[in-house]
VEXVEXMAR-376141 format. One line per 10 residues: for each residue y, x, z of C-alpha. Coordinates in steps of 0.5 Angstrom, whole numbers. Layout:
N
Y:X:Z  ...
# end
This chain:
787
287:266:230  291:261:233  288:258:240  285:252:241  289:248:245  293:249:239  293:241:238  300:239:234  299:238:227  301:242:224
303:243:216  301:248:211  309:247:208  312:253:212  306:257:208  309:260:203  306:264:197  311:266:194  311:274:191  303:274:192
298:275:188  291:272:188  285:274:184  278:269:184  271:273:182  265:269:181  260:274:182  251:275:182  247:270:181  251:263:178
250:256:183  253:249:182  260:248:184  262:255:182  268:252:178  269:246:183  270:252:188  276:256:182  279:251:181  280:249:188
283:257:190  287:256:183  291:250:184  292:251:192  295:259:189  299:255:184  301:249:189  304:254:194  307:258:189  302:264:188
301:267:182  294:267:181  289:270:176  282:269:172  277:276:174  272:275:168  265:278:170  265:279:177  266:286:179  264:289:172
271:286:170  274:288:176  272:296:173  274:295:166  281:291:167  285:289:160  284:282:157  278:282:164  284:280:169  288:275:166
294:271:170  292:263:169  295:257:169  295:250:172  291:247:166  287:253:165  282:250:170  281:243:167  275:239:165  271:245:169
269:242:176  262:238:172  261:243:169  254:248:172  254:255:172  261:259:173  266:259:167  269:266:168  263:269:169  258:273:173
254:279:173  252:285:176  255:290:176  254:298:178  259:302:177  262:298:183  257:301:187  261:308:186  267:311:189  270:313:182
268:305:180  273:303:186  278:307:184  278:304:179  279:297:180  284:298:185  288:301:180  287:295:175  288:290:182  295:295:184
298:294:176  298:287:176  300:287:184  295:283:187  292:285:194  289:277:195  281:277:193  278:270:194  271:273:192  264:268:190
258:270:191  252:272:195  251:276:202  251:283:197  258:280:192  260:280:200  259:286:202  262:289:197  268:287:198  268:288:204
267:296:203  272:296:198  277:293:203  276:297:208  276:304:203  282:299:200  288:304:203  283:311:201  283:309:194  292:308:194
291:315:196  288:318:192  291:315:185  298:316:188  296:324:188  293:323:182  300:321:179  296:314:176  300:310:182  308:311:186
309:312:194  312:306:192  306:302:190  302:305:196  307:302:201  308:295:198  300:295:196  298:298:202  293:291:205  288:287:201
286:281:204  278:278:202  277:271:204  270:271:202  266:264:199  258:263:200  256:262:192  247:261:193  242:256:191  238:259:196
242:257:202  240:265:206  247:266:208  248:266:216  254:262:219  253:257:214  252:250:214  250:250:207  253:254:201  256:252:194
249:250:189  245:249:194  244:241:194  246:241:187  239:245:186  235:240:190  238:234:186  234:239:180  227:240:185  226:233:187
228:229:180  223:235:177  218:233:183  220:225:182  217:225:175  212:229:178  209:223:181  209:219:176  203:222:172  200:225:178
199:219:180  196:216:173  190:222:173  189:223:181  192:230:181  194:236:186  200:239:182  203:246:185  211:247:185  214:253:186
222:254:187  226:259:188  227:263:194  226:269:194  228:271:201  229:265:204  224:258:205  231:253:205  229:250:197  221:249:199
222:246:205  227:241:204  225:238:199  218:239:202  221:234:207  225:229:202  218:228:198  214:228:202  210:234:200  202:235:203
202:242:204  210:248:205  209:255:203  215:259:206  216:266:207  220:265:215  214:262:217  208:263:214  201:260:215  196:261:221
190:265:220  185:262:216  190:257:212  187:256:207  180:252:210  186:248:214  188:246:207  183:245:204  181:239:209  188:236:210
188:236:201  181:233:202  182:228:208  188:225:204  185:223:198  180:220:202  186:216:204  186:213:197  193:218:195  192:219:189
197:225:188  198:232:192  203:235:192  204:243:195  210:246:194  210:253:194  217:258:196  217:263:190  219:268:197  212:266:201
207:271:205  201:270:210  202:273:216  201:279:213  206:279:209  202:279:204  204:274:198  201:267:197  204:265:189  203:258:187
197:261:182  193:264:189  193:256:192  192:252:184  186:257:184  184:256:192  185:250:190  181:248:184  174:252:187  174:249:194
176:242:192  175:242:184  181:237:184  186:237:177  190:241:179  197:243:175  202:249:177  210:247:175  215:253:176  222:250:177
225:257:175  232:258:172  232:249:172  234:250:179  240:253:178  243:249:172  246:242:170  251:239:173  254:239:180  252:233:185
258:231:188  256:234:195  257:240:192  263:239:188  267:237:195  264:242:199  267:247:194  273:244:192  274:243:201  273:251:202
276:253:195  283:251:198  281:253:206  280:260:202  289:260:199  290:258:207  286:263:210  289:268:205  296:267:207  295:267:213
291:274:214  295:279:217  293:287:216  289:286:222  285:280:221  277:282:218  275:279:212  274:272:213  267:267:210  270:260:210
265:255:211  262:248:213  260:247:220  258:239:220  265:236:216  268:241:218  271:248:215  271:253:219  272:261:218  268:266:220
268:274:220  266:276:213  261:282:216  258:279:223  255:273:217  252:279:213  250:283:219  246:276:223  243:275:215  240:283:215
238:280:222  233:275:219  230:279:213  230:285:219  225:280:223  221:277:218  219:285:216  217:286:222  213:280:222  217:276:227
216:270:224  219:266:230  225:269:231  227:269:223  226:261:224  231:261:230  236:266:226  237:261:221  240:257:225  239:251:229
239:245:221  233:250:219  229:249:226  230:243:225  228:242:219  221:245:220  220:242:227  221:235:223  217:236:217  211:238:221
211:232:226  211:228:219  206:232:214  200:232:218  197:226:222  193:227:228  186:224:229  187:219:233  183:221:239  189:226:240
195:221:239  198:218:246  196:211:247  203:208:251  200:201:249  208:200:247  209:195:241  217:197:237  219:193:231  223:196:226
226:192:221  232:194:216  239:189:216  245:189:211  246:191:204  241:196:200  242:203:201  238:208:198  235:213:204  233:207:208
225:207:206  226:215:207  229:213:214  222:208:216  218:212:214  220:217:220  221:212:225  213:209:223  210:216:224  214:219:229
213:212:234  205:213:232  206:220:233  208:219:240  203:213:241  206:207:240  205:202:236  210:200:230  212:194:227  215:192:221
219:185:221  221:183:214  228:180:211  232:184:216  233:178:223  232:172:218  226:174:218  225:176:224  226:169:227  220:167:221
215:172:225  215:176:218  213:181:223  207:186:223  203:193:225  205:198:220  201:205:220  201:212:217  199:210:210  203:204:209
209:209:209  206:214:204  212:216:198  217:212:201  221:218:202  224:217:194  223:209:194  230:206:193  233:200:196  229:196:201
221:197:201  221:192:207  226:187:205  234:186:208  239:181:209  246:180:211  245:175:215  247:176:224  241:174:228  245:169:232
244:163:230  237:164:231  236:167:238  232:163:241  227:164:235  227:171:235  226:172:244  220:168:243  217:173:236  220:179:242
215:175:246  210:172:242  209:180:239  211:184:246  216:187:243  217:193:248  223:196:243  227:194:236  230:200:232  235:197:226
237:200:220  244:198:218  251:197:217  256:194:220  252:187:220  246:192:224  252:194:229  255:186:229  248:184:231  246:190:236
252:187:240  250:180:239  243:181:242  246:185:248  251:180:250  245:174:249  241:179:255  244:174:260  240:170:256  234:172:255
231:177:258  226:178:252  233:183:248  232:186:255  229:192:252  231:200:248  235:198:241  237:203:237  240:203:231  241:208:225
246:208:220  245:206:214  251:204:208  254:206:202  261:205:205  260:209:210  264:203:215  260:204:221  264:206:226  261:212:231
258:215:225  261:220:221  256:219:215  251:213:213  245:213:210  246:211:203  253:213:201  251:220:199  248:218:193  252:212:192
258:218:191  253:222:186  253:215:183  260:214:182  261:222:181  256:222:174  261:216:172  266:218:173  263:224:169  261:220:163
268:216:162  271:222:163  268:226:157  269:218:152  277:219:155  277:226:152  274:224:146  279:219:144  284:223:148  290:220:151
287:215:155  287:212:163  281:209:165  281:205:172  275:205:176  273:199:181  268:202:187  265:198:192  267:200:200  268:192:201
276:195:207  272:202:207  275:207:202  271:213:203  267:211:196  274:211:193  277:217:196  271:222:196  269:219:189  276:221:187
276:228:189  268:229:187  270:228:180  277:230:179  281:223:179  289:224:179  289:218:184  286:214:189  288:206:192  284:205:199
285:200:204  287:204:209  293:207:205  297:202:204  301:202:197  307:199:194  310:198:187  314:204:188  308:208:189  304:205:182
310:207:177  310:213:181  302:214:178  304:212:172  310:216:170  306:222:174  301:220:168  305:220:162  307:227:164  301:229:165
299:226:157  305:231:154  300:237:157  293:239:154  290:236:159  290:227:156  286:223:160  287:219:166  282:217:171  285:213:176
280:210:183  281:203:186  277:200:193  274:193:192  279:191:197  285:196:197  290:190:196  289:183:195  294:182:189  295:189:187
287:187:184  283:191:179  287:187:173  293:188:175  293:195:176  291:194:169  295:190:166  301:195:170  298:201:166  297:198:160
304:196:160  308:201:162  304:206:158  305:203:151  305:208:146  303:214:151  297:212:153  292:207:153  287:204:158  281:202:160
277:199:166  270:199:169  267:195:176  262:199:177  259:195:183  251:194:184  250:201:180  252:204:186  247:200:191  241:202:187
238:208:184  233:214:188  236:217:194  239:224:194  235:229:196  241:228:202  240:221:204  232:223:204  234:228:209  239:224:213
234:220:213  228:223:215  232:226:220  236:221:224  230:216:224  225:221:228  231:223:233  232:216:234  225:214:234  224:219:239
229:217:243  226:211:245  220:214:247  225:217:252  228:210:255  222:207:255  219:211:260  225:210:265  225:203:264  218:201:264
218:198:272  211:194:275  208:193:269  213:192:263  219:194:260  226:192:262  233:195:260  239:190:261  245:197:261  250:199:256
246:205:255  240:202:253  243:199:247  246:205:242  248:207:235  246:213:233  252:217:230  253:224:227  260:227:229  263:233:228
258:238:228  253:233:233  248:227:233  250:222:238  248:218:243  253:212:243  253:206:247  255:200:241  259:197:248  263:203:248
264:203:239  268:196:240  274:200:242  274:204:236  273:198:231  277:194:227  273:188:227  277:184:222  277:189:217  270:192:219
272:199:219  273:204:225  280:205:227  280:213:225  276:216:220  275:224:219  275:224:211  283:221:211  284:228:213  281:230:206
285:225:203  292:230:201  287:236:198  286:230:192  293:231:191  295:236:191  289:238:186  292:233:183  297:236:182  301:231:187
307:234:192  304:232:199  303:233:207  296:237:209  295:238:216  292:244:217  292:245:225  284:244:224  283:250:219  285:258:222
280:259:228  277:265:227  270:263:230  265:267:231  257:267:228  254:268:235  258:261:238  257:257:234  254:251:238  247:252:238
246:245:239  250:243:233  245:238:228  249:240:223  251:237:217  247:241:213  241:238:210
# end
């Protein structure tokens, strides 16, 4: 492991895989995104000149050998990116658990010269791989004694390197923020919940939903957060004694508040504090007997494992697959078997057995009834989800709430982004819990100037998490021309703090309001911004609410377009995405959809590059993959428009391929928010409101709030692994105001990945990867990119 001090850019060109053989297998339960990981391993392996093999049917195929271990080519993994499950098959394997089975597996690998293994599976599969690695030299000696291999082979293939990737929809593996498949499983659950909500509201019904998670409550907890469920049962945090009464009281209170539906989510492994199972049927019977509510049970079952992988899972798996190959190339006999995983938006490597031990610790804590410890061991992200859920789902009686006499206004600014409503809901509910009065401003700064302000209550925001767009209404208008009117409204309504949820205009708006403090005392109050824009172009944050939903829209559309292109053969599609001057959607959409090229403003291109891309596609049409996909960000170049590129490709491709174009437009701003956006919106907004409370206390002097320092106007953003409050004044130096983008953008580092996976020669800076971290050392305080 290299020292973290080594900050020189390090490129992988000097890492050659020549003479190495890498095999990839999927084992244990399947998960959406496994194919994206397999594809990335194969293509990256071939890219560095290694031989790459598929092992079909997991460990069973390794033991059986023969046709189950096959060398593969670039084209072998074409068109699998968007397919759920695993195309190379997975199986539970009894024989690999025996030494005899592992001996046979070792023989099959040595015969093909394979000493690098990439295993995609859960903790059982990875533990098996580690044992295999530890026994490797002994297995080879035994094979030599039996005369199956010669002494030369024992020397040549002396070490087995192993890198794991965790594929599991339960997200039950410690040390990783998100396992491959979790985000897609949440998509399936949320689709079902959204559908159920409409029918439940028609009939005033209660629905008990059972989701997967035998030992881990992640799916249940996050889906409860994402749909605002009334109650959730998870194995790590059993309800207190007498929960039956508490739950029934809460359900009947909600009904009394005119709430037409109740949703209860149960993880299949849910237990009470005596370790007795709590089943969905038991919960249903309880509600029917005690309250007489019309109640239905829906067990989602294997639906959660199925379907196409989400954009998040495809990008995650592609990044992990490339990182896994780099880890194998850099491995020495002394490096422990490692797992590649994601922490925030960074790829990290962790010792496999440390992760497995930590995962087993969680189970042990649960078995012994140490539930608080189990929640802590699950990691910071899990703990935060649980605390946020508790904060937002149960309204404390008014008598128990503190009274601060502070008034906080919440508004949306800029273009609509899916997830804004979840953010408003969290702000309102956390604000009320903290004892403030919350005012909703309709139609942004323009509405503010016109006095469109009303107090908003707990019940008003029920059911908002799943709604797309902006219920409060939003406008791009900046406050500069309305300063006096807005100041009047702040005074009239006695507004003591502002929370602005929006995109680049919200950022500019806060800069204008803080500049106006010299003239208007009314603006000397704490102000915070939560980034929400599909373009993901706000300085100070790696992610914005709404960008993930837009990315999924792009990916889904590209899947359909690719299907149409492969039906007609020899067809190239040019697709224009939104984003202003920011290439995030085009670049990440291209990575998630497996595109051949993406034109973005941040990386200037000329006619020579366009010509090279056409030639690349012409060559591609000679193979069995006879379709092409090219993404173009709307403002990437004023002269090379989508029409121009379409006409150029049509002319140059004559006789080889024909061309079509598609402008995705405002589809990218619409639709129901993805689970990531609902959760990110909920958590970041709750944290922003808690900051407002802290600032209000700090700046309250002699009966009034007065805040005029830079650190009282902040943007809350996701930075690498943490959620950070940054004064907007300090972000000015990081901003390109002409093009409305940050000067430095983390995702540009992923640009070479897209090119490598589309078969272009490129440089890839790997300075960030390669450090082996330890699980215990992962920053405890990290607010992770997992949702």
